[in-house]
C-alpha positions as CSV (number, residue, x, y, z in Angstrom):
1,M,58.4,-32.0,36.1
2,N,55.8,-33.3,33.6
3,Y,53.0,-30.7,32.8
4,P,49.8,-32.3,31.4
5,Y,48.9,-29.3,29.2
6,G,52.4,-28.3,28.1
7,P,53.9,-28.8,24.6
8,A,54.4,-32.4,23.5
9,G,57.9,-33.8,23.7
10,Y,60.0,-35.5,21.1
11,G,58.2,-38.5,19.6
12,F,54.7,-37.3,20.4
13,P,52.5,-36.1,17.5
14,P,51.1,-32.6,17.7
15,P,47.5,-32.4,18.7
16,A,45.1,-33.0,15.9
17,P,43.3,-29.9,14.6
18,S,39.7,-29.4,15.5
19,G,37.3,-29.6,12.6
20,G,34.8,-27.1,14.0
21,T,34.9,-24.7,11.1
22,A,34.9,-27.4,8.5
23,I,32.1,-29.4,10.1
24,T,30.0,-26.3,10.6
25,A,30.5,-25.2,7.0
26,A,29.6,-28.8,5.8
27,V,26.5,-28.9,8.0
28,L,25.3,-25.5,6.7
29,S,26.1,-26.5,3.1
30,T,24.0,-29.7,3.6
31,L,21.2,-27.5,4.9
32,V,21.4,-25.3,1.8
33,G,21.5,-28.4,-0.5
34,L,18.5,-30.0,1.2
35,L,16.5,-26.7,1.0
36,G,17.4,-26.5,-2.7
37,S,16.3,-30.1,-3.3
38,V,13.0,-29.4,-1.6
39,G,12.6,-26.4,-3.9
40,V,13.3,-28.5,-6.9
41,V,10.8,-31.1,-5.9
42,I,8.1,-28.5,-5.3
43,G,8.9,-26.9,-8.6
44,L,8.7,-30.2,-10.4
45,V,5.4,-31.1,-8.8
46,E,3.9,-27.8,-9.8
47,A,5.3,-28.0,-13.3
48,L,3.9,-31.5,-13.8
49,D,0.4,-30.6,-12.5
50,P,-2.0,-30.9,-15.4
51,D,-3.9,-27.8,-14.2
52,N,-0.9,-25.6,-14.7
53,E,0.3,-24.4,-18.1
54,V,4.0,-24.4,-17.8
55,E,6.5,-23.3,-20.4
56,P,9.2,-25.9,-21.4
57,V,11.9,-23.5,-20.3
58,A,10.7,-24.0,-16.7
59,F,12.1,-27.5,-16.8
60,V,15.5,-26.1,-17.7
61,G,15.3,-23.9,-14.6
62,I,14.3,-26.9,-12.5
63,G,17.3,-28.8,-13.9
64,V,19.7,-26.0,-13.1
65,G,18.3,-25.9,-9.6
66,A,18.8,-29.6,-9.2
67,L,22.4,-29.3,-10.4
68,I,23.0,-26.5,-7.9
69,A,21.5,-28.5,-5.0
70,M,23.5,-31.5,-6.0
71,L,26.7,-29.5,-6.0
72,W,26.0,-28.1,-2.5
73,L,25.4,-31.7,-1.2
74,L,28.4,-33.1,-3.0
75,G,30.7,-30.4,-1.6
76,A,29.3,-31.0,1.9
77,L,29.8,-34.7,1.6
78,L,33.4,-34.3,0.3
79,L,34.2,-31.8,3.0
80,F,32.9,-34.3,5.6
81,M,35.3,-36.8,4.1
82,R,38.2,-34.2,4.4
83,Q,38.7,-33.9,0.7
84,T,40.1,-30.6,-0.8
85,A,37.6,-30.9,-3.7
86,G,34.7,-30.5,-1.2
87,R,36.3,-27.3,0.1
88,V,36.8,-26.0,-3.4
89,I,33.2,-26.8,-4.4
90,I,31.8,-25.1,-1.4
91,I,34.0,-22.1,-1.8
92,G,32.7,-21.8,-5.4
93,M,29.1,-22.3,-4.6
94,S,29.1,-20.0,-1.6
95,S,30.9,-17.2,-3.5
96,I,28.3,-17.4,-6.3
97,A,25.5,-17.4,-3.6
98,L,27.2,-14.4,-1.9
99,L,27.2,-12.4,-5.1
100,G,23.6,-13.3,-5.8
101,A,22.7,-12.3,-2.2
102,L,24.4,-9.0,-2.6
103,V,22.4,-8.3,-5.8
104,L,19.3,-9.4,-3.9
105,V,20.1,-6.9,-1.1
106,A,20.8,-4.2,-3.6
107,I,17.5,-4.7,-5.4
108,G,15.1,-5.9,-2.6
109,G,16.6,-4.4,0.5
110,V,16.2,-6.5,3.7
111,A,14.7,-9.5,1.8
112,G,18.3,-10.7,0.9
113,G,19.6,-10.4,4.5
114,L,19.3,-14.1,5.4
115,P,20.9,-15.4,2.2
116,L,23.7,-12.9,2.6
117,I,24.4,-14.0,6.1
118,L,24.1,-17.7,5.3
119,S,26.3,-17.6,2.2
120,G,28.8,-15.3,3.9
121,T,29.1,-17.6,6.9
122,I,29.6,-20.7,4.8
123,F,32.2,-18.8,2.7
124,G,34.1,-17.5,5.7
125,L,34.1,-20.9,7.5
126,T,35.3,-22.7,4.4
127,I,38.2,-20.4,3.5
128,A,39.3,-20.3,7.2
129,S,42.8,-21.7,7.7
130,P,41.6,-24.2,10.4
131,T,39.4,-25.8,7.7
132,G,42.5,-26.3,5.5
133,R,44.5,-27.7,8.5
134,W,41.7,-30.1,9.4
135,I,41.7,-31.4,5.8
136,A,45.5,-31.7,5.7
137,A,45.6,-33.6,9.0
138,R,43.9,-36.5,7.4
139,R,46.8,-37.1,5.1
140,Q,49.4,-37.2,7.9
141,P,50.8,-40.7,8.6
142,A,50.0,-42.2,12.0
143,Y,53.6,-43.2,12.5
144,P,56.8,-41.3,12.2
145,P,58.8,-41.6,9.0
146,A,61.6,-44.2,8.9
147,Y,64.2,-41.4,8.4
148,P,63.0,-38.4,10.4
149,Y,66.0,-36.3,9.5
150,G,65.7,-36.7,5.8
151,H,68.5,-39.2,5.4
152,P,67.9,-41.6,2.5
153,P,68.5,-45.3,2.9
154,Y,71.4,-45.0,0.5
155,P,73.5,-42.0,-0.7
156,Y,72.6,-40.2,-3.9
157,Y,75.8,-39.5,-5.9
């Protein structure tokens, strides 16, 4: 008897892993990167306003903010493309943001709650094993190997 929801038989590939955790992490990372980009643009507009007297060191801060926003967006893009580098970038960025949010909660109390939840969610979704399986599933060939039992085409002596 053939059961439609039973395990796949010989010759059938296993079901492809769902990318729910990875896609959610990439969407949230895109959101953080876009919010960072908006912040950089607002800071640059304020710094270039002739009515404001701005120290030159403010432009260094704007540049660092732009780099951080770019890394969030790059990590999200690479994760959407199922690249391990995107996962590594997002893990690094979210772990730094998580540490910063913990400091913000320790200093400011409830004010750091949203950054703590957001960075913690991104970090947790990115390090989850389904994210790694979804990335690895891209590299699987669509057809079975020529020698499924590991037999080489000629003997190695």
